[in-house]
C-alpha positions as CSV (number, residue, x, y, z in Angstrom):
1,M,-106.0,15.1,51.7
2,Q,-107.3,18.7,51.2
3,P,-111.3,19.6,51.3
4,E,-110.8,19.9,47.4
5,I,-110.9,15.9,47.3
6,L,-114.8,17.0,47.2
7,Y,-114.6,17.6,43.7
8,R,-113.2,14.3,42.9
9,L,-115.8,12.0,44.7
10,R,-118.9,10.9,43.0
11,F,-122.2,9.9,44.5
12,I,-124.2,6.6,44.0
13,S,-128.2,6.8,45.1
14,N,-132.2,6.3,43.9
15,L,-131.3,2.7,43.5
16,T,-134.2,0.9,42.1
17,E,-134.9,-2.3,39.4
18,G,-134.3,-1.8,35.7
19,P,-135.0,-3.6,32.7
20,G,-133.6,-7.2,32.8
21,N,-133.5,-7.6,36.3
22,K,-130.6,-5.1,36.2
23,P,-130.4,-2.1,39.1
24,L,-131.1,1.2,37.9
25,F,-129.6,4.3,40.0
26,V,-128.3,8.1,40.0
27,L,-124.7,8.7,39.5
28,T,-123.7,11.8,40.8
29,D,-120.5,13.8,40.2
30,V,-119.7,17.5,40.5
31,E,-118.8,19.2,37.6
32,R,-116.5,22.1,37.6
33,P,-116.8,24.5,34.6
34,E,-113.9,26.2,33.1
35,G,-113.0,29.8,34.6
36,D,-114.8,31.5,37.4
37,K,-118.2,32.7,35.4
38,E,-120.1,29.7,36.7
39,P,-119.7,27.9,40.5
40,P,-119.0,24.1,40.4
41,R,-122.3,21.9,40.8
42,Y,-123.5,18.6,41.2
43,R,-124.2,16.7,37.7
44,P,-126.7,13.7,38.3
45,R,-126.9,11.2,35.4
46,L,-128.8,8.0,35.3
47,A,-127.3,5.0,35.1
48,L,-127.4,1.1,34.8
49,W,-125.3,-1.5,35.7
50,D,-125.6,-4.4,33.2
51,G,-122.3,-6.3,33.9
52,G,-120.7,-2.8,33.5
53,L,-121.5,0.8,34.1
54,R,-123.7,2.4,31.4
55,L,-124.5,6.0,31.5
56,L,-128.0,6.5,30.0
57,T,-128.7,10.4,30.3
58,Q,-125.9,13.4,29.6
59,G,-128.3,15.7,31.2
60,E,-129.6,15.8,34.8
61,A,-131.7,13.1,36.1
62,R,-133.0,12.4,39.6
63,N,-136.3,10.3,41.3
64,P,-135.8,7.2,38.3
65,Q,-138.1,4.5,38.0
66,W,-138.9,1.7,35.1
67,R,-141.9,0.2,33.8
68,G,-141.8,-1.6,30.5
69,E,-140.2,0.1,27.7
70,H,-139.5,3.2,29.5
71,Y,-137.1,4.8,32.3
72,Y,-138.9,7.7,34.0
73,F,-137.4,10.7,35.8
74,T,-137.4,14.4,36.7
75,R,-135.2,17.7,35.5
76,K,-135.3,20.9,36.5
77,V,-136.7,23.0,33.5
78,D,-136.5,27.0,34.4
79,K,-136.4,25.8,38.2
80,A,-139.5,23.8,38.7
81,N,-139.5,19.9,38.4
82,Q,-141.1,18.0,35.4
83,L,-141.2,14.7,34.9
84,F,-139.7,12.8,31.7
85,R,-139.8,9.5,30.1
86,M,-137.0,8.4,28.1
87,P,-137.3,4.7,25.6
88,V,-135.2,2.0,27.1
89,G,-134.1,0.9,23.8
90,G,-132.7,4.8,23.5
91,G,-134.0,7.6,22.3
92,E,-134.6,11.1,23.0
93,A,-136.3,11.9,26.3
94,E,-140.1,13.3,26.1
95,Q,-141.0,16.0,28.7
96,L,-144.6,14.9,30.1
97,T,-145.6,17.9,32.4
98,R,-145.2,21.4,32.1
99,F,-146.7,22.6,35.4
100,K,-145.5,25.9,36.4
101,G,-145.6,24.6,40.1
102,G,-143.5,22.1,39.1
103,V,-144.0,18.3,40.1
104,N,-143.5,17.3,44.1
105,G,-143.0,13.6,43.7
106,Y,-144.9,10.3,41.4
107,K,-145.2,7.2,41.3
108,V,-145.6,5.0,37.7
109,S,-148.6,2.1,38.1
110,P,-147.6,-1.6,38.2
111,D,-148.1,-2.0,34.3
112,G,-146.8,1.9,33.0
113,S,-150.3,3.1,31.8
114,R,-150.5,5.4,34.3
115,I,-148.8,7.9,36.6
116,A,-149.8,9.2,39.8
117,L,-148.1,12.9,40.4
118,L,-148.2,15.7,43.2
119,S,-148.0,18.9,42.2
120,P,-149.5,22.4,42.6
121,G,-150.1,22.7,38.9
122,D,-150.0,25.9,37.6
123,R,-150.4,27.6,41.1
124,E,-146.9,29.3,41.2
125,A,-144.8,30.1,44.0
126,P,-145.5,33.6,45.2
127,K,-142.5,35.7,44.1
128,P,-140.0,36.9,46.4
129,D,-140.7,40.0,46.6
130,Q,-144.4,40.1,46.9
131,P,-146.4,39.8,50.3
132,Q,-147.7,36.4,50.9
133,S,-150.5,35.4,53.6
134,F,-150.8,32.0,55.7
135,A,-153.7,30.0,57.6
136,S,-151.7,27.0,57.9
137,W,-148.3,25.1,59.8
138,P,-146.0,24.5,58.7
139,F,-145.6,27.4,56.7
140,K,-142.2,26.6,55.3
141,F,-140.0,23.8,55.4
142,E,-136.6,22.9,54.9
143,Q,-134.9,23.0,51.4
144,R,-138.8,23.9,50.2
145,G,-138.7,27.4,51.6
146,L,-142.1,29.1,52.0
147,L,-145.2,26.8,51.7
148,Q,-148.6,27.9,49.9
149,D,-151.1,27.2,51.8
150,T,-152.9,25.0,49.4
151,P,-151.1,21.9,49.2
152,A,-150.1,19.6,45.9
153,A,-152.8,18.2,44.0
154,V,-152.8,14.4,43.1
155,W,-152.7,14.4,39.5
156,L,-153.8,11.4,36.7
157,W,-151.4,11.2,34.0
158,E,-152.8,8.5,31.4
159,Q,-152.6,8.2,27.4
160,G,-150.8,11.3,27.2
161,Q,-153.8,13.2,29.2
162,L,-153.4,14.5,32.7
163,R,-156.0,15.5,35.3
164,Q,-156.2,16.4,38.6
165,L,-157.7,13.7,40.7
166,H,-157.8,15.1,43.9
167,Q,-157.1,17.9,46.1
168,P,-156.3,17.2,49.8
169,A,-156.7,19.9,52.6
170,L,-153.5,18.8,53.9
171,E,-150.2,17.5,52.1
172,V,-149.9,14.5,50.8
173,T,-146.8,12.7,51.8
174,E,-146.7,9.3,50.4
175,M,-148.1,7.6,47.5
176,A,-148.4,3.7,46.5
177,W,-150.0,2.5,44.0
178,S,-152.5,-0.9,44.4
179,P,-151.5,-4.0,42.6
180,D,-154.1,-3.8,40.1
181,G,-153.3,-0.1,39.6
182,Q,-157.4,1.0,40.3
183,Q,-156.5,3.1,43.2
184,L,-153.9,4.7,44.7
185,Y,-153.2,4.5,49.1
186,L,-152.1,7.8,50.2
187,V,-150.6,9.1,53.5
188,S,-151.9,12.5,55.0
189,Y,-153.4,14.1,57.9
190,G,-156.9,14.4,59.2
191,S,-157.0,17.7,60.5
192,L,-155.2,21.0,61.0
193,P,-154.1,19.9,64.8
194,E,-153.5,16.2,63.7
195,R,-150.8,18.3,61.6
196,L,-149.6,20.0,64.3
197,E,-149.3,16.8,66.5
198,G,-147.2,14.6,63.8
199,K,-150.8,12.1,63.1
200,Q,-151.1,10.6,60.1
201,R,-153.5,8.7,58.2
202,V,-154.1,6.4,55.4
203,Y,-156.3,6.9,52.8
204,A,-157.5,4.9,49.1
205,L,-157.9,7.8,46.7
206,D,-159.8,5.8,43.6
207,L,-159.3,6.7,39.8
208,Q,-163.1,8.8,39.9
209,G,-161.3,10.8,42.3
210,R,-163.2,9.0,45.5
211,V,-161.7,9.4,49.2
212,R,-162.1,7.1,51.9
213,E,-160.2,6.8,55.1
214,L,-159.0,3.6,56.0
215,F,-157.2,4.2,59.3
216,G,-154.4,6.2,61.3
217,G,-154.4,9.2,63.6
218,E,-152.1,8.1,66.1
219,G,-148.6,8.5,65.2
220,P,-146.7,8.9,61.8
221,V,-147.1,6.8,58.9
222,S,-144.4,5.9,56.6
223,G,-143.5,3.1,54.3
224,L,-146.6,2.3,52.4
225,E,-146.1,-0.8,50.3
226,P,-149.4,-3.2,49.3
227,A,-148.8,-6.5,49.2
228,P,-148.6,-8.2,45.9
229,D,-151.8,-10.1,45.7
230,G,-154.0,-7.1,47.3
231,S,-154.8,-8.5,50.7
232,G,-153.7,-5.4,53.0
233,L,-150.6,-3.2,53.2
234,V,-147.3,-2.9,54.7
235,Y,-146.3,0.2,56.6
236,L,-144.4,1.4,59.2
237,A,-145.8,3.4,62.4
238,H,-146.3,4.3,66.1
239,A,-147.9,6.2,68.4
240,Y,-145.6,8.1,70.1
241,E,-145.2,5.5,72.8
242,R,-141.8,6.8,73.7
243,G,-142.2,10.0,72.0
244,S,-139.6,11.4,69.6
245,A,-137.4,7.9,70.5
246,T,-140.2,5.5,69.8
247,D,-139.2,2.7,67.4
248,A,-141.3,1.8,64.6
249,R,-143.4,-1.1,64.5
250,L,-143.5,-3.0,60.7
251,T,-147.4,-3.1,60.7
252,Y,-149.3,-6.0,58.4
253,R,-153.0,-4.8,57.9
254,P,-155.3,-7.3,55.8
255,F,-157.9,-5.6,54.5
256,G,-161.1,-6.3,56.2
257,G,-159.0,-8.1,59.5
258,E,-157.2,-6.8,62.5
259,P,-153.2,-5.2,61.9
260,R,-150.7,-6.9,63.6
261,V,-146.9,-5.8,64.6
262,L,-144.5,-7.9,62.4
263,A,-141.3,-6.5,64.2
264,Q,-140.0,-3.6,66.1
265,G,-136.9,-1.4,65.4
266,N,-135.2,1.7,64.2
267,F,-136.5,0.5,60.7
268,T,-134.2,3.1,58.5
269,N,-130.4,3.9,58.4
270,T,-129.7,6.7,60.8
271,I,-125.8,6.9,60.8
272,N,-124.4,9.5,60.2
273,S,-122.1,10.6,56.6
274,D,-121.0,13.6,54.9
275,C,-120.3,11.6,51.9
276,R,-123.9,11.3,50.3
277,Y,-126.1,13.0,47.6
278,G,-129.1,12.0,46.4
279,A,-132.2,9.8,48.0
280,Y,-131.9,6.0,49.4
281,A,-134.6,3.5,49.1
282,Q,-134.6,2.1,52.8
283,T,-138.7,1.3,52.7
284,P,-140.1,-2.0,53.2
285,K,-140.2,-3.8,49.6
286,F,-141.9,-7.4,49.3
287,G,-139.6,-9.9,47.7
288,P,-140.3,-12.6,45.5
289,D,-140.1,-14.9,47.8
290,G,-143.4,-13.2,49.7
291,L,-141.2,-11.5,52.6
292,V,-140.5,-8.1,53.6
293,Y,-137.0,-6.2,52.9
294,L,-136.2,-3.4,55.1
295,V,-132.8,-1.5,56.4
296,E,-133.1,-1.4,60.2
297,T,-129.9,0.2,62.0
298,K,-128.8,-1.5,65.1
299,E,-125.9,-0.5,67.6
300,G,-124.5,1.7,64.7
301,H,-124.9,-0.4,62.0
302,A,-127.6,-0.7,59.0
303,R,-128.4,-4.1,58.0
304,L,-131.3,-5.5,55.8
305,R,-133.7,-7.7,57.4
306,K,-136.3,-9.6,56.0
307,V,-139.7,-10.8,57.6
308,S,-142.2,-13.0,57.4
309,L,-146.1,-11.8,57.3
310,E,-145.9,-14.6,60.6
311,G,-143.5,-12.1,62.0
312,E,-140.4,-14.1,62.0
313,V,-137.1,-11.8,61.5
314,G,-133.9,-12.6,59.4
315,K,-130.8,-10.8,58.7
316,V,-129.9,-10.9,54.7
317,H,-126.9,-8.5,55.0
318,G,-124.4,-5.8,56.7
319,I,-121.6,-7.2,58.6
320,G,-118.8,-4.9,58.8
321,E,-120.5,-2.2,56.4
322,S,-124.0,-0.7,56.5
323,V,-126.9,-0.8,54.1
324,L,-127.6,2.8,52.5
325,A,-130.3,1.6,50.2
326,F,-131.4,-2.1,48.3
327,A,-133.0,-2.9,45.2
328,L,-135.1,-5.9,44.3
329,C,-134.8,-6.9,40.7
330,G,-136.3,-9.9,40.3
331,R,-134.7,-12.5,42.1
332,D,-131.6,-10.7,42.3
333,L,-130.7,-8.3,45.5
334,Y,-128.8,-5.7,44.9
335,V,-127.5,-3.5,47.7
336,L,-125.8,0.4,48.1
337,T,-122.9,-0.5,51.1
338,E,-120.9,1.7,53.1
339,T,-118.4,1.6,55.8
340,A,-116.2,4.2,58.0
341,T,-113.7,4.3,55.3
342,Q,-115.7,3.8,52.2
343,P,-118.4,6.0,50.4
344,A,-121.2,4.0,49.0
345,R,-120.6,1.1,46.6
346,L,-122.8,-1.0,44.4
347,G,-123.2,-4.9,45.0
348,R,-124.6,-8.2,46.1
349,P,-124.7,-9.5,49.3
350,G,-120.9,-10.4,49.5
351,E,-120.3,-8.7,46.4
352,T,-119.1,-5.5,45.2
353,L,-120.0,-4.7,42.0
354,F,-119.2,-0.6,41.3
355,D,-117.2,1.4,43.3
356,P,-117.7,5.2,41.7
357,N,-114.6,6.4,44.1
358,A,-112.2,3.5,43.1
359,E,-109.7,6.3,41.4
360,A,-110.2,9.4,43.9
361,A,-107.8,7.6,46.4
362,L,-109.5,8.7,49.5
363,A,-107.2,6.2,51.9
364,L,-109.2,6.9,54.9
365,C,-107.8,4.9,58.2
366,E,-109.6,2.8,60.4
367,P,-110.7,4.6,63.6
368,A,-109.7,2.8,66.8
369,P,-112.8,2.2,68.9
370,V,-113.4,3.2,72.1
371,A,-116.0,1.7,74.6
372,Y,-116.7,4.3,78.1
373,R,-118.9,2.3,80.8
374,A,-120.9,5.1,82.6
375,P,-121.6,5.0,86.3
376,E,-124.9,3.5,85.4
377,G,-124.2,0.6,83.6
378,H,-124.6,1.4,80.2
379,T,-121.7,1.7,77.4
380,V,-121.0,4.6,75.3
381,P,-120.0,3.3,72.0
382,G,-117.3,5.8,70.1
383,W,-113.9,5.7,68.2
384,V,-110.7,8.2,68.1
385,L,-108.9,9.1,64.7
386,L,-105.2,9.5,65.3
387,P,-103.1,11.5,63.2
388,E,-99.4,10.5,62.6
389,G,-96.3,11.1,65.2
390,E,-96.2,10.8,68.7
391,G,-98.0,13.9,70.1
392,P,-98.6,15.7,72.0
393,H,-101.9,16.0,69.6
394,P,-104.7,18.3,69.8
395,L,-108.2,16.9,70.3
396,I,-111.8,17.4,68.7
397,L,-114.8,16.0,70.2
398,Y,-117.2,15.8,67.5
399,I,-120.9,15.6,68.5
400,H,-123.6,14.2,65.7
401,G,-127.0,15.9,65.0
402,G,-129.9,14.3,66.1
403,P,-130.4,13.6,68.9
404,H,-131.8,10.5,67.1
405,T,-129.1,9.5,64.9
406,A,-125.5,7.4,65.4
407,F,-122.0,7.3,64.2
408,G,-120.8,3.9,63.0
409,S,-119.8,2.3,59.9
410,A,-120.5,4.8,57.3
411,P,-117.6,8.0,56.8
412,M,-117.1,11.1,57.9
413,L,-114.8,12.9,55.2
414,A,-115.0,16.3,58.0
415,H,-113.4,13.7,60.6
416,H,-110.1,12.5,58.3
417,L,-109.7,16.0,57.0
418,F,-109.2,17.0,60.5
419,R,-107.0,13.9,61.3
420,E,-104.7,14.4,58.2
421,A,-104.3,18.5,59.2
422,G,-102.8,17.4,62.7
423,F,-106.1,16.8,65.2
424,A,-107.2,13.9,66.7
425,V,-111.4,13.7,66.4
426,A,-112.7,11.5,69.0
427,Y,-117.0,11.0,68.4
428,C,-119.1,8.5,70.4
429,N,-123.0,7.6,70.7
430,P,-123.8,9.3,74.0
431,R,-127.9,8.4,75.5
432,G,-130.3,10.2,73.0
433,S,-128.6,8.4,70.0
434,S,-130.5,5.9,68.1
435,S,-129.4,2.4,67.0
436,Y,-129.5,1.4,70.9
437,G,-132.8,0.6,71.5
438,E,-135.7,2.9,72.8
439,A,-134.6,3.3,76.3
440,F,-130.9,4.6,75.4
441,A,-132.7,7.1,72.4
442,D,-135.0,8.6,75.3
443,L,-133.4,11.6,77.0
444,G,-136.7,12.2,79.0
445,Y,-136.6,15.8,78.7
446,R,-133.0,15.8,79.9
447,W,-131.5,17.5,77.3
448,G,-127.8,18.6,78.2
449,E,-127.7,16.6,81.5
450,I,-127.7,12.7,80.9
451,D,-126.1,13.5,77.6
452,E,-123.7,15.7,78.6
453,A,-122.4,13.3,81.5
454,D,-121.9,10.6,78.5
455,L,-119.9,13.1,76.4
456,L,-117.9,14.2,79.3
457,G,-117.1,10.7,80.5
458,F,-116.3,9.4,77.0
459,L,-113.6,11.9,76.6
460,D,-112.2,11.4,79.7
461,A,-111.8,7.8,78.9
462,V,-110.4,8.7,75.5
463,L,-107.9,10.7,77.1
464,E,-106.9,8.4,79.4
465,R,-106.4,5.6,76.8
466,F,-104.7,7.7,74.4
467,P,-101.8,9.7,76.2
468,Q,-100.1,11.2,73.0
469,L,-103.3,13.1,73.1
470,D,-102.8,16.8,74.5
471,R,-105.5,17.6,77.6
472,A,-105.0,21.1,77.4
473,R,-105.8,21.3,74.0
474,V,-109.4,19.9,73.5
475,G,-111.2,21.3,71.0
476,V,-115.3,20.7,70.5
477,A,-118.0,20.9,67.4
478,G,-120.8,19.7,65.9
479,G,-123.9,20.5,63.8
480,S,-127.5,20.9,64.6
481,Y,-128.1,18.9,68.0
482,G,-124.4,18.6,67.9
483,G,-124.1,22.6,68.2
484,Y,-126.6,22.9,70.6
485,M,-124.4,20.4,72.8
486,T,-121.1,22.2,71.6
487,N,-122.8,25.7,73.1
488,W,-124.1,24.1,76.1
489,L,-120.8,22.4,76.8
490,T,-118.7,25.6,76.6
491,A,-121.4,27.1,78.6
492,R,-121.5,24.3,81.4
493,V,-117.6,23.2,81.6
494,P,-115.9,26.1,79.8
495,E,-112.4,25.1,81.4
496,R,-112.9,22.1,79.1
497,F,-112.3,23.2,76.1
498,K,-109.7,25.6,74.1
499,A,-111.6,26.4,70.9
500,A,-115.2,25.6,69.2
501,V,-117.0,25.2,66.1
502,T,-120.6,25.5,66.8
503,D,-122.6,24.4,63.0
504,R,-126.5,25.2,62.4
505,S,-126.8,25.2,66.1
506,I,-129.8,25.9,68.8
507,C,-128.9,28.7,71.4
508,N,-132.9,29.8,72.1
509,W,-135.5,27.2,72.8
510,T,-138.1,30.1,73.1
511,S,-137.1,31.9,69.7
512,F,-136.5,28.2,68.4
513,F,-140.6,27.4,69.1
514,G,-142.0,29.5,66.4
515,A,-139.3,30.0,63.8
516,S,-138.3,26.6,62.9
517,D,-140.3,24.5,60.5
518,I,-140.6,22.1,63.0
519,G,-140.3,24.0,66.3
520,P,-143.6,23.8,68.3
521,R,-143.7,19.7,67.8
522,F,-139.8,19.2,68.5
523,V,-139.7,21.3,71.4
524,H,-143.1,19.2,72.8
525,L,-141.3,16.3,72.5
526,Q,-137.7,16.8,73.8
527,L,-138.4,19.1,76.6
528,G,-141.6,18.2,77.7
529,A,-142.6,22.2,77.4
530,S,-143.8,25.3,75.5
531,V,-143.8,29.2,75.2
532,W,-147.5,28.8,77.1
533,D,-146.5,25.3,79.3
534,R,-143.6,25.7,81.8
535,P,-141.8,28.3,79.3
536,E,-139.1,28.5,82.5
537,V,-138.2,25.2,81.0
538,L,-137.4,25.8,77.6
539,W,-135.0,28.8,78.9
540,A,-133.0,26.6,81.5
541,K,-132.1,24.7,79.0
542,S,-131.1,26.8,76.4
543,P,-127.8,27.5,76.1
544,L,-128.0,31.6,75.7
545,S,-128.8,31.4,79.4
546,L,-125.5,30.4,80.4
547,V,-124.0,32.6,77.7
548,H,-121.9,34.7,80.2
549,Q,-119.6,31.7,81.2
550,V,-118.4,30.9,77.7
551,K,-114.6,31.4,77.4
552,A,-113.7,29.3,74.5
553,P,-113.0,30.8,71.6
554,T,-116.1,30.0,68.8
555,L,-116.6,29.8,65.3
556,V,-120.3,30.3,64.5
557,V,-121.5,28.4,61.2
558,H,-124.8,29.0,59.9
559,S,-126.7,29.2,56.6
560,E,-129.2,31.9,55.6
561,Q,-131.7,29.4,54.5
562,D,-131.9,27.2,57.3
563,H,-135.8,26.7,58.3
564,R,-134.7,23.6,60.6
565,C,-132.6,25.2,62.8
566,P,-132.9,29.3,61.8
567,I,-130.2,31.6,61.2
568,D,-131.7,33.9,64.4
569,Q,-130.1,31.0,66.5
570,G,-126.8,31.7,65.0
571,E,-126.6,35.1,64.8
572,T,-127.9,35.2,68.7
573,W,-125.0,33.3,70.2
574,Y,-122.6,35.0,67.8
575,T,-123.6,38.4,69.3
576,A,-123.8,37.5,72.8
577,L,-120.3,36.1,72.4
578,L,-119.0,39.1,70.8
579,H,-120.5,41.5,73.4
580,R,-118.9,39.4,76.3
581,G,-115.8,39.7,74.9
582,V,-115.3,35.8,73.6
583,P,-112.9,36.3,70.4
584,T,-115.6,34.5,67.6
585,R,-116.2,34.5,63.9
586,F,-119.5,34.5,62.1
587,F,-119.2,32.3,59.1
588,R,-122.5,32.8,57.1
589,V,-123.4,31.1,53.8
590,P,-126.0,32.4,51.5
591,E,-128.6,30.6,49.7
592,E,-127.9,27.4,52.2
593,G,-130.1,25.6,54.5
594,H,-129.3,22.9,57.2
595,E,-128.2,20.5,54.7
596,L,-124.8,22.5,53.5
597,S,-122.4,19.9,54.8
598,R,-124.1,16.9,52.9
599,S,-125.5,18.9,49.5
600,G,-124.7,22.2,49.6
601,R,-123.2,23.5,46.2
602,P,-119.8,21.9,46.4
603,D,-117.5,25.0,46.8
604,R,-119.5,26.2,49.8
605,R,-119.0,22.7,51.3
606,V,-115.0,23.1,50.5
607,A,-115.1,26.3,52.1
608,R,-116.9,25.8,55.0
609,L,-114.6,23.0,55.8
610,E,-111.5,25.1,55.3
611,A,-113.1,27.7,57.4
612,Y,-113.0,24.6,60.2
613,L,-109.5,23.9,59.8
614,E,-108.4,27.9,59.9
615,W,-110.0,27.6,63.3
616,W,-108.3,24.6,64.6
617,R,-105.1,26.0,63.3
618,Q,-105.8,29.1,64.5
619,H,-106.5,28.3,68.3
620,L,-105.6,24.6,68.9
C-alpha cells in the first residue's frame, strides 16, 4: 500500500433525510484529470440510497437538504458558494442566490416555503492585494482566511424573492427554524467581550426582523433543536465548569419554564481519522418516538444515544464501531459507521447497506490493544500496529491532536502506511484526551507534565510487551497538539528518540497567543496565563525554551494558510533547529491550512505522506 491509495478512496458524508424516508448524502471521490494541466480534486456529488446507490448530480453538490419536491445544495460559482435547488423528480438545478459574497449557511423551513441564509450579500471579500482594517476579533479564521468586520447577515428567501432579515453585530454560528416556520432561533454573541470569552446567547428572530434574547451568556451553545410541538428547545451547553475539558450538558428549556439538564457527556464524535471528507451531522435530533438522538464518544468509541425529556438515557447503536453521523428518515434510522480498519459506511443498526470503498482493497490490519497502568492508578489505553516479520522493527510513537480528541474505532491511514513500510506504530490516549470523563481530559494547566508521563509510560509498556521492537530506533510524530508534544518530548528527553516529524505544531505560546485564530482564549483555557498575566508560564511551557536540548533529526511540516497553528511556529522551530546543528528539513505546503492531512488537495496529502515515509526511511 502506497500513499497514492488516497486517490482510490471514496468518502460518504452529509447524511440527512431524503424523500420516501430514504437517506440522502454526499458521495465524494477524487478526480484525476488527464495530463498535468490540472491537479487532482475532490468531486462531491449528491446521492440517494433507495435499495441501491442513485447519484443525483454530476456536478459539485455540498450541504444537502430536502423538503417536499426539491433537493437543496450549495455549489461554488466563481469561487463563491451559491444555493441551488433541484426537482426530486429530475431536471436541471436552479440557482437561487447570486451573492457576490457567497452563502455561508442555510436552513430550509419545515414546509419548504422559506429559506434562511447566512451571507455577506454583495459585500465581496477584500482583494488580497488591498489593505484591510479590523476592529473585531477574530479577524481571521481557519479555512476562511481574513474575515470582514461586518458579519454575515440573515437573509430570507420566499417565493423567489430575497430580502435581508437581520444584520447581527457579531457572527451567527447556528440557525434553526421553529416547527411552524414563523421564526428562527439564532446562536450568536451578546458583546465583543463575550465573543473573546467564548460565551454565546440564543435569540429568536421573527419574519419581520424583530430580535429578542432568550438565554445564554455563560458558555458555548450548539446543537439547537426545537421540540416538534413547539414547547421548547433542546441544545448542548456548558459554563466552562472545568475549562476546555468540560463535558456538554444536553439541556431542555421549555418556553416559559426552567431549563433542565437531561444528560452530560462528550456529545460529538472526537475520534481521530484521516479517512473522512465532508460534514457529519451529530447534533441532537428529535425522533418520531419523541426521544432525542445524539452521538456520544466514550472510551474511544462514538455511540448513538437516545434521551427522553425526563433524562432517561439509552444506547441505540455502536458496538465495535463508531457512529460518525445519523439520519432519522421517518421511522427508519440510518447511520454512517467506522471501525479502526474501515472508513465510513452507510447502514442501519447492525446492517451495512453501502460500503463506498469495497473495491479499494484497503485491507487494513487490526491493531493490538495495549493498556498502560500508570502509577497514579489510571489506565492509558492504546494500540500497536506491527509490521510483518520477526524484526527488530523501528517504532513510531504517534500523538493525536487536540488535546481533547482521541484515537479509537476510526481508521488512521497514515499509521497503516507506516506499518506497510516496515515501521511499527504505537498510539494512545494520554490524559488530556476526550471520551474518558472530565477528570481525565483536564490537564489542569499541566501541559508537558502529566501527558508526558502517560506517553512515556505507554511507550515503555509497548517496548516491554513487544521484544521484536528496536529500542534504539524509536521515532515520534504528531500534528497540532501532537506536534507540540513532539517538540516537547524531543527537547525534554532527547535520548529517547532517534527521529521526529512535527506537523502543524506549536513551539512558542507567546507568539501563538496573538497569531492564532483561537490564541487568547485557547491559551487562557489551557495554561491559565496570557502575555500580560504571568507571561513566564507561556515561555516555560514553550518547547522553544528547551530547543537547545534537541538532538533528533526532525522533519517540520507546516501549511502556509494555517490560521490555527500559524506557520511562524513551524518556521521558528525549523530555524532554531538548523542554527543548533540538528539535522532538519522544512516541508512547507502552499495554499493549505490546518486540515491538510484530512481535507487538503489530494496530491498535497499524498506528498505529505511521502515526505513522512522518506524521513522515516532515512533516519529510522
